[in-house]
N, C-alpha and C positions, 0 to 999 in steps of 0.2 A: 314322734307325733302323738304319743299317747295322751298327753295333757294339752294338746293344741288342736282341738276338734271344733269345727263350726258346723252345726246341724242346720242352721237357718241363716243364710246370708241373702237377704232380700235382693240385693242388687246382683248377686251371682247365681241366683236360682235359675236353672235351665228348665225349659219345657220338656216334660216327659213325652214319650210317644203317646199318641191318642189312645192306643190300645193298652198302654201301661197305666192309664189314669181312670178309665171308666168303662163300664159295660154298655153305656148308652151314649148316643150322640148328644152333646150338650153345647150350649153357647158359653164359651169361656173367653174372658178378656185376656189378651196377651200380656204376659208379665215381662216380656223382653223388649218392650217398646223403647226403653231408654238405654239400649246397648251402646248407643253412640256416646253415652256419658260414662261408660265403664271401660275398663282396660286402658286407662290413661296413666297408670303407674304400676310399678312392680307389685305394690301391695294388692292391687286389683287382681293381677294374675295369680299371686300366691293364694288369695282367698278363693278364687275359682278353682285352683289346683287342689286345695284342701277339700272342696266340695266333690271333686272328681275322685279323690282318694276314698271319700266316705263310703262309697258303694262297695268297696272291698269288704267291708264288714258284713254285708249281706251274703257274701259267698259262703257263710257258715252252712247254708242250705245245700249248696253245690257239694260241699265236702260230705255232709251227713248223708244226703240222698245218693250220692255217688257210691258211698261205701255200702249202703243198704241194697243197692241194685246188684252188687257183686255177691259172691259166695262167702264173703268174710263175715257178714252180719245179717241178722234178721231185723225186721221193723221194730218188734217189741211194742212198748207202750202199755196202756192199761188194759186194752181189749182189742179184739179184731176190728172194731169200728173206730178206734182212736186214731184220728187224722187219716181218713180213708185214702188220701192221695199217696201217703207214705206206704201204707199197707199194699196198695195196688202196684207200686213200683217194686216192692219186695217180691211180690208174686208174679211179676212180669205180666200183669193184666191191665196195666195203665192204658188210658184212652186219651183222646184230645181234650177231654174235660177233666182236668186234674189241677187243683189249685196250686200245688207245690211246683209243678212244671211251669205253670203260668208265672209264678213268682220268679223263678229263675230267668225266664224270658224277659219279664218286665224289669227286674233289677239290673240285669246285665246290660240291657239296652239303655237304661237310665244312666249307667256308668259310661257307656259309649257316647251318649248325648252330652253328658257333662264334659267329657274330654273334647268332643267336637266343638263345644261352645268356645273353649279356649282356642282351638286350632282355627276356628272361623275368623278369629280376630288376632291371630298370632303375629301379624306384621304391623299391627296398629301402633304399638309403642315399643321403642327399643330401650333396653336397660342392661346393666351389667348382670351377667348370669342368665340372660334370656334363654340361651340354648339349653341350659340345664333344666329350666322350667318346661320348655317344649319337649325335651327328651323324656322327662318324667311323664308328661301328658301322653306322649305317644306310646310309652310303655303301658300305661294304664289302658289306653284304647286297645292295644294289642292283647292285654290280659283279658279284658271283657269280651272281645271278639273271639278269642281262643276258647273261652268257656262256651260261648254261643255255638261255635262251629262244632265243638266236641259233642254237645248235647243235641243239637238240632240240624246239623249239616248246612245246607244252603240257607242263608239268612239275608235279610235286607242289608245292603252295604251303603254306608254314608261316609264320605271322605271330606273332612274339614268343613263340615256343615251339619247343623242339627237336623234331625227329622222332626218336622213341625206338624201342627194340626193341618190336616188335608193331604199331607204327603203320602199317607197310607194308600191313597187311591191311585198313585202313579209309581210308587217305588215297588220293585219286585224282589223276590228272593234271588240272591246272587249265588252262582256256583261256588262251592266251598273252596275250589282252587283259587278263585279270585280273592276270596276273603283271606286265605292263607297268604297270598301275595302281599296284601296290605299289612297283615300282621308282621311278616318278615321285614318289609320296608320300615315299619315303625320301630321294630326292635333294632335293626341295623343303624337307624338314626340315633336311637338311644345309646347303643354301644359306643358310637362315635362321639357323643356329646355329654355323657354322664361321667362324673368322677368315680374313682374307685371307692371313695368314702364320702358320705354326705355329712353335712354339719349337724343335721337333725336325724336322730334315730328313727327308722321306719320308712325313710324316703328311699326311692329306688336308686340303685347304684349300677355301675357298668357291669359288674359281675352278675347281678340279677337279670339284666337285659340279655347278657350272653347265655346264661343258663336257660332262660325261657326260650330264646331263639333255638338253642340246641334241642330243647324238648319239642318245639314246633316242627323242626326238621325231622326228628325221630318219628313223630306221629305220621309223617308223610313217607316214611321208609327211605329217607335220603340219608343213609347211614354215614357215608364218607364226609358229607358236609357237617352232619351232627357231631361226628367224632372230632372234627377239627375245631369246632366252636367250643365244645365241652372240654377238650384238652387245654384250651386257653384258660378256662376258668380254673381248672385244676393246677395248671402251672403258674398261675398268678401269685400263689402264696398268700392270697387274701383270706382263704378259708381252710379249715381243717376239721377233722372229726373231733368232737368232744370225747375225751377218753372215758369218762364215766357216763354211760348211757342213761343211768338212773336220774341224772340231773336235767336232761334235755327239756322235758315237758313240765318241769316245775317253774314257778314264777321266777325264781332266781336264775333259771336257765334261759330266760328270754333274751333274744338278740345276741346270742353267743357267736363264737367263731364258726360254728357249723351253719348258722342261719344265713342263707344267701338272700332269701326274701321272706319277710315275716309280716303278717297282717296284724296290726296293733289293735288290741281291745282294752277297755277300761271298765271298772265298776263304778265310775264317778257320775254316770248319767244313766238313769233307768229308762225302761220302756215297758210297754204292755202288749198284749196279744193283738190289739187293734192296729199296731204298726210295728211288726217284728223287725223290719229293716231299719227302724229308727233307733234300735238299741245300740249303744256304744259297747255293750258287752257281747261275748260270744254266745249266742243263743243255743248253738248246738251242744255246748257243754251241759247246760241244764237239761236239755232233752236226753242226753246220754246218761244222766246221773242215776244213782241207785234209788229205787222207789221207796219212799217213807223210811229213809235211812236214819238210824240213831247209833252213833259210835264215833270213834276218833278219825282224824285226818280228812275225811270226805264230808260232803254235804249231800242232801237229797236231790233227786231229779225225777224225770218222767220215764225212765227205763226204756227209752228207744235205742235203736242201733246196737243191739246186743251181739257180741261176737259168737260165732258158731263153734261147736266142738271141733269141726274140721280145721278152722283157722288156728285154734289153740294147738291142735295136734300137728300142724304144719311145722312148728318149731322143732329143730333137732335137739336131741338130748344134750344138756349142758349149755344151751343157748341162753346167755345172760339177759337177753332182751325180752324173753317171753313174759315174765312176771311184771316187768315194767310196762309192757304194752297192753297186757290183758290181765284184768283183776279177777281172780277166782274168789267170788264174793262169799261162797260157802266156807271155804278154808279161812278167809280173812275174818269173817264174822266169828267163827269158832275160836280163833286165836285171840281176838280182841274184844270179845263180849259185845259185838255189834248186833243190831237187829235191823231187819228190812222186810219189805213185802215183795213177794215175787210178782213181777209183771207178766203181761202176755208174752208168750213164747220164751219164757225164762230159760236160759241156757246155763245159768250159773256163772256167767262171765259178763264183764263190763269193759268198755274201752277206757282203760286207765289213763291213756294219754290225755284224753279230753273229757274228764268228769269233774264236777265241782269239788274244790278244796275248801276247807275251813279257813277263816281269817279274812274273807273278802268283805267289802263294805255292805253287800246285799242291798244296794240302792234300788229302789223301785221293786219290781218283781225279781226276787233273788234268783229265780231259775232262768231269767232272761238277761241277766246283767253280770255274767262271769267275766273276769279280766284275762282269761287264758288266751294268749296270743296263738294264732294259727301259723305253724311253720310251713309256709306254702312251698318253699323250695329249700331243702336241706342239702348240705354238701354230700351226705351219703347218697341222696337221690342223684346228684350230679355224677358221682362216681359210678353208680350202677347204670345210669343212662349211657355214660361214655363206654362202659364195659360192653353193653349191648350193642352200641353203634359199631365198635371195633369188631366184635365177634360176628354180627350179622352182616356187616359190610365187607368182611374178609380182609380188613386192614391189619389184623394182628391179634391172634388169640393170646399171645404172651402179655400184651398190654391189657387186654380184657381181664385176664387172670389177676394181674397186678392190682387193678382197680377193685375187682370183686373181693380179693383177699384182704384188702385194707378194711373193708366193711366187716368181713367175717372175723378178722383178728380182734377187733374191738368187742365182738360178740362172744369171744372165747372159743371160737371154732377153728378147726384145722383148715389149711389151705386147700383150695380146689385146683387140681391140675388137669382137668378135663379140657377137651378141645371140641370144635365143631358144634353139632347140634346138641351134644350132651352138655357142653358149656352153656349153650343158649338156655337150656332147661334149668341149669343151676342158677343162672342170672335171674330168670323168671321167679324161681323159688325165693331167691334172696330179696328181690324187690317186694315180694308178698310179705315176708316176715319182717323186714326192716321197716316197711312203710304201712303196715297194717293199721287200720284206724285213721288213716290220713287222707282217704278219699281218692286214691289213685288206682285201685285194683280193677274196678269195672272197666275203666278206659284202657288199662293195660291189656286186659283180656280181649277187648274188642279190637284194638289196633293190631294185636298179634294173632287174631283169628282163632282164639281159644275159648271164646265166650260160650258158644253153643254146647261145648263138651263139659263146661264147668258150672254153668248157671242153670239151675232147674227152671224150666219154663221159657228159656231163651229161644226165640225163633230166628233162624238165620234169614237175612234179607229184610228183617223188620226191626228187631230190637237193638241193632247197632246204633240206631238213632232213636230219639224220643219224639213224640208227635208235636207238631206245631199246635199250640193251644187253639182250639176251635174258634174261640171268640176273636182271636187275632185274624184268622182267615175271613171271618164274617165282616170284621171292621175294615178289612182291606177290599171289600166288595166281592168277596168270594173269587178272587182272581188267582189266588195261590193254590198250587197243588199240595195236598197233604203228603207227608212222608210215607213211603211204601208200607202197606200192611195195616195202616190205621184208618 
């Protein structure tokens, strides 16, 4: 799908939530008045589906901010006032007035609405491959809702219909358990109706739906069910570990055998700061980049999301992944004659997985239009989730060891033969170093009850969730309760 993007399909545009569009009440003419003239052919459904996929690209913010919220990275940037919302999340002092948190809320609900637009008319026209289209759509709705429930907990729930202007006065926040139920139902449908391989790279497959379902179950501590689903992904033979870890995050390594689900980016269409979610490129990559860099291999960026010394030191001696995952810029510059400027909270490290590489088209604003795909679900993640599910669910430490050691073997590390809680800790450690820089660690800490002891400033009973943006509560008539502690 990298070269098949539709940013503006007039007849497929869906209405965003009122609170996703404006801070003020305004008179807006409905753009969906002619829905009866749409969804009359497979092409209509495919165009609307591409629009639903499009919001995946805005999840760059979820990944970057999720990493900064953890103890893996610091906010960085140019100064302590560079993008205040990011700095506040890093320091755990964020409030309901935070532009980046509101962006996540808006963009994920926009994705939900675009998926629901298709599902609202899913029975209008039949065509060959219809269930494949609906399966992809329901996966996307599940993906967006999973992001929302991870970040905000109870959220408004819409099933097979858009949330339209005026609905904010009657729709309430739905308990997270009910949101999870819809997510599971969507993913089960996707598993039953999606092929193992799609004709077009980047589209959702059965394995991706199974892997996300396993993750959703793991987040609810339903270990036996999660283990069963994830075992199926592993046993399918559809995926494997890439033997050379150094290649995974390079452009030539995109959509490889380890990629269970990958968000596609391109440098062929630029964007600007006025509409970051409009970029076809991975905006986080430019934000992660080395400030005022001049040298080989890499390009400059804004020096946000800088790894901590603790994250660097978490790697065991001899771990082949460390220098692929984290760039020691001082050592690299000395070896290669490169120069750079130290940004705010300079640690000497950069997230090497997702920083700009030379050779891109640099369309529009080069820092906002990087083509680096985001590996949303890797097979290594599936192995480690399955290991955790087997270990914590009591269904077999031997299987957990087997999965864990497959990941460690590639890293050049010895097998782990621990059991019980010691094995649990080993799996947690492995998840951190294998997936560092990929946006998972904060939520891993929260769901396993370790966040308060690992994240400076984290308050138990508050920071497990982020605040509902204040403007959204106001636009809903002040009927919603804020998350605890905010």
